[in-house]
N, C-alpha and C positions, 0 to 999 in steps of 0.2 A: 442386360435390364436398368441397373442400378447405374450403368456409367448414361443410357439416354433418355432416364428420368435427371440426371446432374449436370450434362453438357449438353450445350444447345449444338443442333445439326451443323458438321464442320469442325468440333472441336473434341471428338469422342476419344480422341489422341492427347487430348491435354493430360497432363497428371493432375491426380487429385490435391497436390501440392498449390497448382496454380488454383483450385476450384477454392482454397482455404487461404491462399493470398487475397485472391480476389473478394473474397469475404471480408476477412478483416480489414482492407483497404478501405472498401465499401463505408465498412463500419466507422474505422476511425475520423473520417471526413464526416459522415451522416452527425457522428456524436458531438462535432461542436456545437454549443446551444447558444446560437443567433440570437432568439429571443429571448435570451437572460442577459446575455452578455451588454446588446447593445441598451435595454432600460437601464442596466448597471453604469454606463456612464453619465444616466444624468442622477446616479445615486440610489437609482428604484430597482429592487426586488422584484421582479415581477411575481414572483410564486405568490406573494402575498396578497395578490390583488384580486378581483374579481371571480373567476373560474380558478385562479393558481396558476394556468398553464403558460407554459414559453412559448404556445405558438401565434399566429397573424392575428387573430381573431382576438383574442383577449388584450394582447397589446395593442390593439386598433381600439378595441374598447374603453381602455384607461389611459391611453396616450397620445390615439388619435392615428389617422389613419396615414397622414404623411409621415409620422415616427414609425408604422408598424410596417411600410412598404419595401424600406431593406429588410425587414426580417423574412417579408415572404420572398422577395428576390434572392437573397442567400439562403434560407432552406430550400429553395426551390435549384438554387443552383448547385448546392451540396449534394442531390441527386441526378441533377441533368449531364452538368461536368465529369465527375469522376464517371458515370457510365458512358457517355459520348466518348471520351476519351480511352475509354479503357483498351481497345484495341492496338493504339498505339504503346500503351506500354504491354503488352503481351498478357492482357488479363480476362477475365471473361467477364463481359459487359453486365449481362443477365444477373450475376451474385454480386458483382459490383454494387448495383441498384439494389439489391436486396440487403446489401450491407449497410446501404446508405440507410434505408427505412429502420433497420434494426436500429443504427447508431441514434439515429433519432428519436426514435422511441425508447431507448433505453439507454440513456447516455451515462457513462461512468463519472460524468463530471458534476452530475446529478445527482449521485445514489441512485444512478439506474430509473431516474424517472425525467422523463422528456415528454416532446410535444406529443399529439396524436397521429401526426406523418402525412398530413394531405398534401401539402407545399413538396415536401420531399418526394412523395412515392408520384405526384404529378410532374415532377422530374426527372423520376425515372422512365416512368412511361412515354413522356415526349423525345428522350434520348431513343429511346426502345422501338417505340410506336407510335408517331407524330400522328396518322390518322387517328389511333385511339383518345391520343390525347386533347384533338382539337373536338372530338366528339363529345368528351368527356367535361372538358373546360364550359363548352358551349352547355350544356346539363345543367354544370354548376352554378352557372352564369343565370339563366333562365330560372330555374328552380328561385335560386336566392332573390332576384327580382316579383318572383309572385307570391313566396311566403317569408321572406325577411328572416329566414334560419339559419345561419352560416353551418349548423351540424345535420340538420337533413339535406342540404344542399350537397354536403362530402360524403355523406350517406348516399346521396342516388350516384355522386359519382363513382364511389365505388363498385353501386349495381352494375352502373354500363360499362365497368373495367372486368368486370366479370363475363358479361352478356358479349361483349366487344372482342374476348380472346376466344371463345367459342364463333362466333358469327363470320370474322375473319381467319377463322383456321390455322392459328398461331400452331407454332412447335409445341409439343407437350410439355418440354421442360419449362418453356417462357409460359403457357398456361398455368401450371401450376403454379410458379414462382407469382404471379399473377394474383392467381387467387388466394395464397399463403398471405400476400403483403394487403389484400383486402380484409382477408380474416383478421389481420393484426390492427387496421386502421377500425375496424366495426367494433373488435375489442376494448381500444382504447375510448369509442366514444360508447358502452355502453352507458354511463353515469346521463347522457345525454339524451339517448332509447328510455331514460325512465322519465327524464322530465317531459319531453315530446307526448310520450303515452299519456302523461298526468297532467300534460297542457301548462306547466308549468317550466317550459322551459323558455330563458327569455329570446326577446327578439332580438335582432343585429342593424341599426340602423348608422351605419358609418357615413352618412352624408350627411347625419342630425350635429349639430354643434351641443355636446353636453357643458351642463352650469359645472359639474363637478367630474375633474379627470381622474380620478382615482376613486374604485368602485372600495377599494379596501379599507375608506376612512371608515367604515364600521363592521369591522371584524367581531369573532363573535371570544370572548377570552373566558379564562379560565384558571382561575386560585386554587393550589393546593394549600390549603389554610384558610382560616374564615377569621381569623382574631382582628382587631382594631384597626392593625396595618393594612391587611387584607381589604378590609371595608375602607378603608378610607381612598384607600387609591382607587377601587372600584368607584366610588362615589368621583371621583375627578375623572375614572375615566368614561363614564358611562353615557356621556352626551357622543361621545364618540366610537360605542360598541352597540351591535346589534342586540349582542346579550352578552352577559357576565354571570359566569358560574361560582358562586362559595363554595367548594366543598371542604366540609369539614369532615375528619377521620374517625370523630368518637361518635358513638349511639345515639346523644343526643341531639335533636333537631338544631340545626344552626339558626341563631338569631342576632340582633342588632348588639352590638355590645354597648356595653354601660358604659365602656369609658368614651365612650363620644356623646358630643352634644345631643341633648334628649329633643330639642327642635329639628334634627337631621332626619329626614325621610328616605328612605330607598325607591329610585323609578320602578316599575315596572321591568325592566331589562335586565336587573339584579335579581339572582336567587340563589336562594342557599339551598346544599342536599347534601344527604349523608349516604345516599346511594351508591355502591360498588362504583370505581371508573371504567366508563366504556366512552366508545365513539370518539376517543379523544382526536381523531384525525379530523375531526370538526372544529376545531381550536387550533388557528395558526398560531397563537402566540398563549404560553402557558407560565404563569408567575409561578412561582416557590415561594410561600409567605408561612412557611412552618416554622415551628420551633427549632432550633439545630438539633436536639435529641432526637428529633422525632423523623428529620429528614431521611435517612437508613431506612428505617424501617417501611416508609410508605413508598424510597423508592423501590426497595426490593419486594414489595407486592404488586407493584404497579407500570416497572420501566418497560416491560416489552408491550406496553400498550401504547406509549408515546411515539408517535410517526419521527422519522429522522429528521423530517423536515420542518418540526414545529420548533419556532424561536422559544428558547428558554430566557426567563429572567427571574435570577433570585435577588430577594431582599431578605436574607436573613443576615441577621448580625450574630457571630458566634462562631466557636471552633469546637468539633467534636471533643468531647474528652478522652473517650476510648484510643481513637487513633491520630490524633490531634491536628485533622485535617478542616479546611477552610470547607464552605458550603458548595465554593464552586466545584472543588477537587473531588469532594464527594457526589456530586451530579456528573461528573467528566468521568468516573469510574464506572456509571452504570451507562451512560447515554453520550459517547466519546463522541457520535457524530454529529451530537447538534451543535448548534449554534450557541451559545451562551450570553446574558449580561449580565452585570452587577448594578444592579440598582440602590445606593444607599445615599449618606448626606443626613443633613440637621431637618429632619421631617417629623414633627410629632403627629400621630394620627388624628387627636384631638381639634387641631390645627388646618392639618389638612381638608378633611371634612367638612369645614368652615370655607375653604376657599378663599382661605388668607395667604397674603404672598408668602412664597417661599421658593427655595434652589435646593436640587438634589445634583450627583452627579451620577452619571452611567459608563462604567466601564465595558470595555470590549476591545480586542486587537483587533476587529473587524470595521474600521473605522464606516467604510461604505453603510455595513448593516448600522451602525449608531448613529449614524445621521441619520437616518430613518426613523429609527426608533426613537431617536432624540426629539423629532419633529412631530411623532404620534404621541409622544408622553406630556409633552410641553402645553401650556397655555396663557392666558392672560396672567395668571396668578401663580404658576409654578415655571421657574425657569432651570433648565436641565442643561448641566454641562458634562464633556466629554472626557474621555480619560481612556488613555492606553493600559494602567497599572493596575488590573485587576487584583493582584495579592494585596496592592497599597491601599484601596479602596476597601478588601474586604478585611485586612487588620484593621486600620480605623474603624469600620463601626462595628467590630467585634471588641477592641480593648476598652474604647473610650467606655463601656459601661463599666468596668472594674474601677475606674477613677471616678466615676457618676457615685458608685458607692461611698468610696472616700469622702466625696464632697457632701452627700448627705449626713455623712458621720460628723465630721467638722463644721456644719450648721447646726445640727443637731446639738453640739457643743458650746454653741455662743461663741466662736473664737474669731468670728469676724473677716472679714473681706481680705484682709492683708493674708490671712492666712491660707485661704481659701484661692487666691490668688497665686500665690507661691506654690502650692499643691497642685495645681491644673498645670503650672508651666512646668514644674519639673516632672510630671506625670506625662506632658505630652512628650518631653524629652526622650521618656522611657519608653514610651508606643512607638516613637522612631525608632529609637537605638534596635527595639525587639522586629520590628517589622523589617528594617533595613537588612539584619541579620539573615533573614528568610528569603532575600530578594526583592522586598518594595522598596519602591523612592520615597528619600524624604520627602520629598517636596508634595507628596500625595497626603502623608500624614499630615501637613501644615495645610491642606486644604478642606474640602467641605466634609469631607468623609472622615477626617480626624479631628483639626480643632474646631471645623462647624460644628459637628457631631457629638463633640464633647463639651464645648460651651452649652448647647441646647441640654444635653442630658444632662448636664449639671444643675442646672439653676432651674428647670422646667418641674413644676408640681405634679405634671401629668408624666412624669419618667420613672418607670417603677424602679430601676437599679436605684435613682437619687431618693427615692419615697424608702427605701430598703436602707440605706444608708442612715436615714433619720431615725427610722424606727429603731434600727441596732443601738445609734448613738442611744435612745432614748430605754434601752433596755430590755427590748423585745429579743424573744430568739427567732432564728430563722424560720422551724416551724411555724410559729406562731404568726407572724408575717404572711409566708405563702399560704396561710391557710386566710388569712384576713383580703389577701389582697386578690386570691384567685389565677391572676395571669401568670404566664411564665416570667421568671426572673434571669434574663440571658448571661447578666454578668457575675451569677453564682458558679456556671458551671464553665464560661469563660476563664475568671481569675484561675481556676484547678488547672486549664488546659494553658493559658499563658505561663503559668508558673512552670510547667513541665516542659514549657519552648524554649524559657530562658534557662530552666537547666540545661539543658541539652548543648547549649550555647556557651555555657559558662558564662552569664551574663550577670551583671550586678544591677538589679531592679529594686532598688528600696520599698517603695510605696508599693507598687503590686505584691513584693513578700510580705509585707506587714499586711494588708487588706487579705491575701491568702489566710494569714494566721489567724485574723477575726473571724475568716468565714467557717475554716473546716479547723481548726486549734483551739480554737475557743478563747482566744487571746483577749483581754479587757480591749475594747475599742482606743479608749482616751489614751493609757499606757502604750501602748502599740503607736498609735500616730507619734504620740509626746518623743516617744523612742525616734523619731524622726529628727528631732533638733538636736540630740545628743551625739550626732556620728560625727567623725573627723570633720575638720574645716577642710575647705579645699577650693580649686577655681571652677566656674561655673562650667 
């Protein structure tokens, strides 16, 4: 009985191994994600656009029918050709076809999240039962002409497939496989069924020329962290986003930062929330804009809610004290399958929120994704550069805060620009030395995330680390300064972490060591920095 269900008539003697090989062969070919690969040739990840599906309809909506037609033909072919040629390979056509559909629906190359299986199913049916294919294809075309719903036409094709399998008296095994394929395709269309029921399913007009090519121009964004940096970036991205949620983990209600200009107001699509995180699948892009010290706790509580396909962007500048890990390393510990980018550089939130000209750097090893996100983040007032050196970008963003503290102390003592320029130049050398010892590239430290951010943070009155140095030089304690300032001062924790990292590599970093002694051992600021002048003379 089992053999009769598994094997078509005439192949009952086939070994069970042939069944498995047929299924796997079809699955392997069916899992090739053409709807993802072809748009990728243009630097576009189609999973970020429109319905986020890799099928023909979503590609056609966003990139046009001419571009999408090869997607349909290739998806059709990966169902049709393997099934048609299976007998020549001494495989079972029916199960090669089933495998093709399963491969398309659950491709391992995209985290087992594939398309909806319609084009591949059509190919399989065409190879096995041309009459049923012809009836189904005509039904799809007629229903689409009448209603303009691609999803409805696909479901009608599936209904025809089930009815025809009984009407033409197909073998039991073939009928069961057709019903299974139909159920799989219907399950993949459940969101469409809900929208059809609610009259919210978008119609598809392939013949109309769209003014906008990409529906992802208006994604929903989530910021984990609602401080001044998250708020300034949300203001920058608000025109490009459908909705932006600024999540604050504290109990008090999130509100506009006092460190942003008074005249700045938030548009309606930016919302604050303190509610527990949920429905994260609705956010294709998630920004981490938390204090470095809070990152692990937030991830520990919420990492299971973050979908694997979400793009993560870290804007955190710090080094975790307990583990001495960079933010990206912490995030990857919890979310290793997600694509992660680092956004850093000289960007004071006060000016970013005003739309003043700025430049940032975006680091990722996935250049294709990087180019896409680069275009999304940039506008007429913000230039975004790409880098492959994630370590260098993160080290630069973290370490510059330590030397900004030293810069504030120098200014508080009135030592002048000569002393400050010497301090920053030698400080930059220490930044590069430490970063290189852990695998970063020196040229990255001498770019936007290093020297660029160092200059900004060491001169701007809006820099907390610079202000901390000023107040330390004036005689205030760190406890007093923290109480008056309110926000997180990353340089304090980063200094301790960087000091430990240097010790592990036996590096001589005299400026950083003196700042550590000021912050953690209570050394007199003036005496500490003056001691640098009495060190042994040597070559630069």
